[in-house]
C-alpha positions in Angstrom: 0.0 0.0 0.0 2.8 2.4 0.8 4.6 1.5 -2.4 1.5 2.1 -4.5 1.0 5.4 -2.7 4.6 6.5 -3.4 4.3 5.5 -7.1 1.0 7.4 -7.3 2.7 10.5 -5.8 5.6 10.2 -8.3 3.2 9.8 -11.2 1.1 12.8 -10.1 4.3 14.9 -9.6 5.4 14.2 -13.2 1.9 15.3 -14.4 1.8 18.3 -12.1 5.0 20.0 -13.1 3.6 21.2 -16.4 0.3 22.4 -14.9 -0.6 25.9 -13.6 -0.1 26.3 -9.8 -3.5 28.1 -9.5 -2.6 29.9 -6.2 -1.5 33.4 -5.1 0.8 35.5 -7.3 1.9 32.3 -9.0 -1.6 31.3 -10.2 -0.7 31.7 -13.9 2.7 30.1 -13.7 3.4 26.3 -14.1 5.3 24.5 -11.4 8.3 24.3 -13.8 8.2 28.1 -14.2 7.8 28.5 -10.4 10.9 26.3 -9.8 13.0 28.7 -11.9 11.3 31.9 -10.7 11.4 31.6 -6.9 13.9 29.0 -5.6 13.6 30.3 -2.0 9.8 29.5 -2.0 10.6 26.1 -3.5 13.0 25.3 -0.8 10.5 26.4 1.8 7.8 24.2 0.3 10.1 21.1 0.1 11.4 21.5 3.7 7.9 22.2 5.1 6.5 19.1 3.4 9.5 17.0 4.6 8.7 17.8 8.3 5.1 16.6 8.0 4.2 19.0 10.7 0.8 20.4 9.8 1.4 19.5 6.2 -1.7 19.1 4.1 -2.0 16.8 1.0 -1.8 19.7 -1.5 1.5 20.9 -0.1 2.9 17.3 -0.2 1.9 17.0 -3.9 3.3 20.4 -4.6 6.6 19.5 -2.9 6.7 16.2 -4.8 6.4 18.0 -8.1 9.1 20.5 -7.1 11.4 17.7 -5.9 11.1 16.0 -9.3 12.0 19.2 -11.0 15.0 19.6 -8.6 16.1 16.0 -9.6 15.8 16.9 -13.3 17.7 20.2 -12.7 20.5 18.4 -10.9 20.8 16.0 -13.8 21.0 19.0 -16.1 23.6 20.6 -13.9 25.6 17.4 -14.3 25.2 17.4 -18.1 28.1 17.8 -20.5 29.5 21.1 -21.7 31.1 21.5 -25.1 34.3 23.6 -24.6 36.0 25.3 -27.6 39.8 24.8 -27.8 42.5 26.8 -29.5 44.5 23.9 -30.9 46.6 26.1 -33.2 47.6 28.3 -30.3 48.5 25.2 -28.3 50.6 23.8 -31.1 52.5 27.0 -31.4 53.0 27.1 -27.6 54.3 23.5 -27.7 57.1 24.6 -30.1 58.2 27.5 -27.8 61.0 27.3 -25.2 58.4 27.8 -22.4 56.9 24.4 -23.2 60.2 22.7 -22.1 59.7 23.8 -18.5 58.8 21.1 -16.0 55.5 21.4 -14.2 55.7 21.0 -10.4 52.5 20.8 -8.3 53.8 22.7 -5.3 50.6 23.5 -3.5 48.7 21.1 -1.3 45.6 21.4 -3.5 47.6 20.5 -6.6 49.2 17.5 -4.9 45.8 16.1 -3.9 44.4 16.7 -7.4 44.5 13.3 -9.3 45.2 14.8 -12.7 47.9 17.2 -11.4 49.6 14.4 -9.5 50.1 12.6 -12.8 51.4 15.8 -14.5 54.1 16.4 -11.8 57.6 16.8 -13.3 56.4 16.4 -16.9 57.1 19.2 -19.4 54.3 21.6 -20.2 54.7 20.6 -23.9 54.3 16.9 -23.0 51.2 17.6 -20.9 49.6 19.6 -23.6 50.3 17.0 -26.3 48.8 14.2 -24.1 45.7 16.3 -23.4 45.1 17.1 -27.0 45.6 13.5 -28.2 43.3 12.0 -25.5 40.5 14.7 -25.1 40.4 17.1 -28.0 38.1 16.5 -31.0 39.0 18.6 -34.0 36.4 20.8 -35.5 35.1 19.5 -38.8 35.2 22.9 -40.6 37.7 25.2 -38.8 41.4 24.2 -38.9 43.2 24.8 -35.6 40.0 24.6 -33.5 38.9 21.7 -31.3 36.3 20.7 -28.7 36.4 19.0 -25.4 33.3 17.4 -23.8 33.2 17.8 -20.0 30.7 16.4 -17.5 30.5 17.8 -14.0 29.2 16.0 -10.9 29.1 16.6 -7.2 31.2 14.3 -5.1 29.4 11.7 -3.0 29.3 13.8 0.2 28.1 17.0 -1.6 25.4 15.0 -3.3 24.3 13.4 -0.1 24.1 16.8 1.7 22.0 18.1 -1.2 19.7 15.1 -1.2 19.0 15.6 2.5 18.2 19.3 1.8 21.0 20.4 4.1 22.6 22.4 1.3 21.2 23.5 -2.0 24.2 22.6 -4.1 28.0 22.1 -4.0 31.0 22.1 -6.2 30.9 20.1 -9.4 33.9 18.1 -10.5 34.8 16.9 -14.0 34.1 13.2 -14.3 37.2 12.6 -16.4 40.4 14.5 -17.4 38.9 16.3 -20.3 38.3 19.6 -18.5 41.0 22.2 -19.4 40.7 23.4 -15.8 42.4 20.1 -14.8 45.5 21.3 -16.6 48.3 23.5 -15.2 46.8 27.1 -15.4 49.2 28.1 -18.2 48.0 25.4 -20.5 44.3 26.1 -19.6 45.0 29.7 -20.6 46.7 28.7 -23.9 43.8 26.4 -24.9 40.9 28.6 -23.9 41.8 32.3 -23.6 41.2 33.0 -27.3 37.5 32.0 -27.0 36.6 32.7 -23.4 36.9 35.4 -20.8 37.7 34.1 -17.3 35.5 35.6 -14.5 35.7 34.6 -10.9 34.9 35.9 -7.4 37.5 38.2 -5.9 38.9 36.7 -2.6 36.1 34.2 -2.7 36.3 32.3 0.6 37.0 35.4 2.9 34.1 37.2 1.3 31.8 34.1 1.6 32.7 33.9 5.3 32.0 37.6 5.7 28.6 37.0 4.1 27.8 34.2 6.4 29.2 34.9 9.8 27.5 36.9 12.6 30.5 36.8 14.8 31.6 40.4 15.5 35.3 39.7 15.9 35.4 37.6 12.7 33.5 40.3 10.8 36.1 42.9 11.9 39.0 40.7 11.1 37.6 39.8 7.6 36.9 43.5 6.9 40.6 44.3 7.7 41.7 41.6 5.3 39.3 42.6 2.5 40.2 46.3 2.8 43.3 45.8 0.7 44.3 42.1 0.5 47.3 42.5 -1.8 48.8 45.2 0.4 48.3 43.1 3.5 49.7 39.9 1.9 52.8 41.8 0.8 53.3 43.0 4.3 52.9 39.4 5.6 55.3 38.1 3.0 57.9 40.7 4.0 57.4 39.8 7.6 57.9 36.1 7.3 59.7 35.6 4.0 61.6 38.9 3.8 60.4 39.3 0.3 57.5 40.9 -1.5 57.8 39.0 -4.8 54.8 37.5 -6.6 56.1 34.0 -5.5 56.2 35.0 -1.8 52.8 36.7 -2.0 51.4 33.4 -3.5 52.9 31.5 -0.6 51.1 33.9 1.8 47.9 33.5 -0.1 48.1 29.8 0.4 48.7 30.4 4.1 45.5 32.4 4.3 43.6 29.7 2.6 44.9 27.1 5.0 44.0 29.2 8.0 40.6 29.7 6.5 40.1 25.9 6.9 41.5 25.9 10.4 45.1 25.2 9.4 47.9 26.0 11.9 50.2 29.0 11.6 52.9 27.2 13.6 52.8 24.2 11.2 53.2 26.5 8.2 56.2 28.1 9.9 57.8 24.8 10.6 57.4 23.7 7.0 59.1 26.9 5.9 61.8 26.7 8.6 60.5 29.8 10.2 59.8 28.5 13.7 62.0 31.1 15.3 60.3 34.0 13.5 57.9 35.9 15.8 54.3 36.0 14.6 52.6 38.9 12.8 49.8 40.0 15.1 47.2 40.0 12.3 47.9 36.4 11.4 47.2 35.3 15.0 44.0 37.3 14.9 43.0 35.8 11.6 43.8 32.2 12.8 41.5 32.7 15.9 38.7 34.3 13.9 38.6 31.4 11.4 38.4 28.8 14.2 35.6 30.8 15.8 33.7 30.9 12.5 34.1 27.1 12.2 32.5 26.7 15.6 29.8 29.2 14.8 28.8 27.3 11.6 28.8 24.0 13.5 26.2 25.3 16.0 23.7 26.2 13.2 20.8 23.8 12.9 21.9 22.9 9.4 25.4 22.4 10.8 24.3 19.9 13.4 22.4 17.9 10.7 25.5 18.0 8.4 28.0 17.0 11.2 25.8 14.1 12.2 25.5 12.9 8.6 29.3 13.3 8.0 30.1 11.5 11.3 27.9 8.6 10.5 28.2 8.2 6.7 31.5 9.8 5.8 33.9 9.5 8.8 37.0 8.8 6.6 38.4 10.8 3.7 39.5 9.2 0.5 43.1 9.3 1.6 42.2 7.1 4.6 42.5 9.9 7.2 39.8 10.6 9.7 37.6 13.5 8.6 37.0 16.5 10.8 33.2 16.9 10.6 33.1 20.6 11.7 35.7 21.6 9.2 34.1 19.5 6.5 30.7 21.2 7.1 32.4 24.6 6.8 33.9 23.6 3.5 30.5 22.5 2.1 28.7 25.5 3.4 31.2 27.7 1.5 30.7 25.5 -1.5 27.0 26.2 -1.3 27.7 29.9 -1.5 30.1 29.2 -4.4 27.2 27.2 -6.1 24.8 30.1 -5.5 27.3 32.6 -7.0 28.0 30.3 -10.0 24.3 30.0 -10.8 24.0 33.8 -10.8 27.0 34.0 -13.2 25.5 31.4 -15.4 22.3 33.4 -15.8 24.3 36.4 -16.9 26.4 34.3 -19.3 23.3 32.9 -20.9 22.1 36.4 -21.6 25.0 36.8 -23.9 26.9 34.1 -25.7 27.1 31.2 -23.2 30.0 29.8 -21.3 32.6 27.1 -21.1 34.4 25.5 -18.1 33.0 25.9 -14.6 36.0 26.5 -12.5 34.8 26.3 -8.9 33.6 29.9 -8.3 34.8 30.9 -11.7 33.2 30.7 -15.2 34.5 31.0 -18.7 32.3 33.5 -20.6 32.3 32.8 -24.4 33.7 35.7 -26.4 30.8 36.1 -28.8 29.3 39.1 -30.6 26.9 40.0 -27.7 29.6 40.0 -25.1 31.9 42.0 -27.4 29.5 45.0 -27.1 30.4 45.4 -23.4 33.6 46.7 -21.8 35.3 44.6 -19.2 34.2 47.0 -16.5 30.5 46.6 -17.6 30.8 42.8 -17.6 32.4 42.9 -14.1 29.6 45.2 -12.8 26.8 43.0 -14.2 28.3 39.8 -12.8 29.1 41.5 -9.4 25.6 42.9 -9.1 24.0 39.5 -10.0 26.2 37.6 -7.5 25.8 40.1 -4.7 22.1 40.2 -5.1 21.6 36.4 -5.2 23.9 35.7 -2.2 22.6 38.5 0.0 19.0 37.7 -0.8 19.7 34.1 0.3 21.9 34.6 3.3 21.4 38.2 4.6 17.8 39.0 4.0 16.9 42.2 5.8 20.6 42.8 6.8 23.3 45.1 5.5 24.6 43.9 2.2 28.1 42.3 1.7 29.6 43.1 -1.7 30.8 40.1 -3.8 32.9 41.6 -6.6 33.6 39.4 -9.7 36.8 40.1 -11.6 37.8 39.3 -15.2 41.3 37.9 -15.4 43.3 39.6 -18.1 44.1 37.4 -21.1 47.8 36.4 -20.7 47.9 35.0 -24.3 46.2 37.5 -26.7 44.8 35.8 -29.8 47.2 37.9 -31.9 50.1 36.1 -30.2 48.9 32.8 -31.6 
């Protein structure tokens, strides 16, 4: 009887999604249109129906229809993208002296990335050649142009948190090695800069935490960082590394990222043989603030649900080490903000000429005729406004707005150089 009731509900949901809702301001809108128009209302309906508390049959059926649409949407979000590649530019780069350099995955993120582990200590030219041979499909009409087909999926934990309605979405990962984003950044640029404009959130994680936290000390600390991040990182680089070069600033940037996920300043100093160096006061302040934010997020109702799920179902990481549930929840909460930001950027991209690779919080905007009518500053403003509106509406309704600027990265390899 329960099985038949469930099948009846699923069948009714499939029927209902194309029908008019018939209620309130959405009376002349189909359920499918409602799903796209007001996601906040959709989330409320689904969560209200899932509690069963005072839930009437109409609401259950409405929620069932919206869940079916959410399942379809998640499948669409996992669908393949067709990414245009500059094979001629890549071939020319492969003949240059720069292609003989050896790639070294120096950062922890690169060392954990399965593709980049395989690329370690190979020449850039060799990596480019292997990628093109395995993953690029030549265009049938245009010489020197190719295509890569990329599919993105959530990891198991992100998918599970989404299924349980704890988060609305998380980071998508390429299911194979065909995504140019899996390449060293120089090669990604060589292959895609001719056809795409790279847009991503400025200082994403610190801004996301500033958006989410209600901890006064953390807000003040993050505001200090965001006032002028480059100036501050140069100051920190000079303090610890006695150098303000781009390489040293990049080291400090990695340090801030580690502290953002509750890493240890003393561990970083030991790794860099700086144990005797006295600490910069702001770094101690930042370290404490980030740990306070982790505990704040863990105390949220959603945080308690997530930590319980992580502890029971995902206690161990893929590398066999024990997972820290609070820190893991923080990571996926930030990924939810990243997902919200990315959806806002996709809407803007679709107004113009579409997009290519999805690079965590970044997106590749296709350089088509519509986008060409705008200046870089105009594109940045439209993206920034869209992301700021979407994220503040979701996380800070009725509160002061936190700005989330989106920046276009300058093209390193101009098409004329190819």
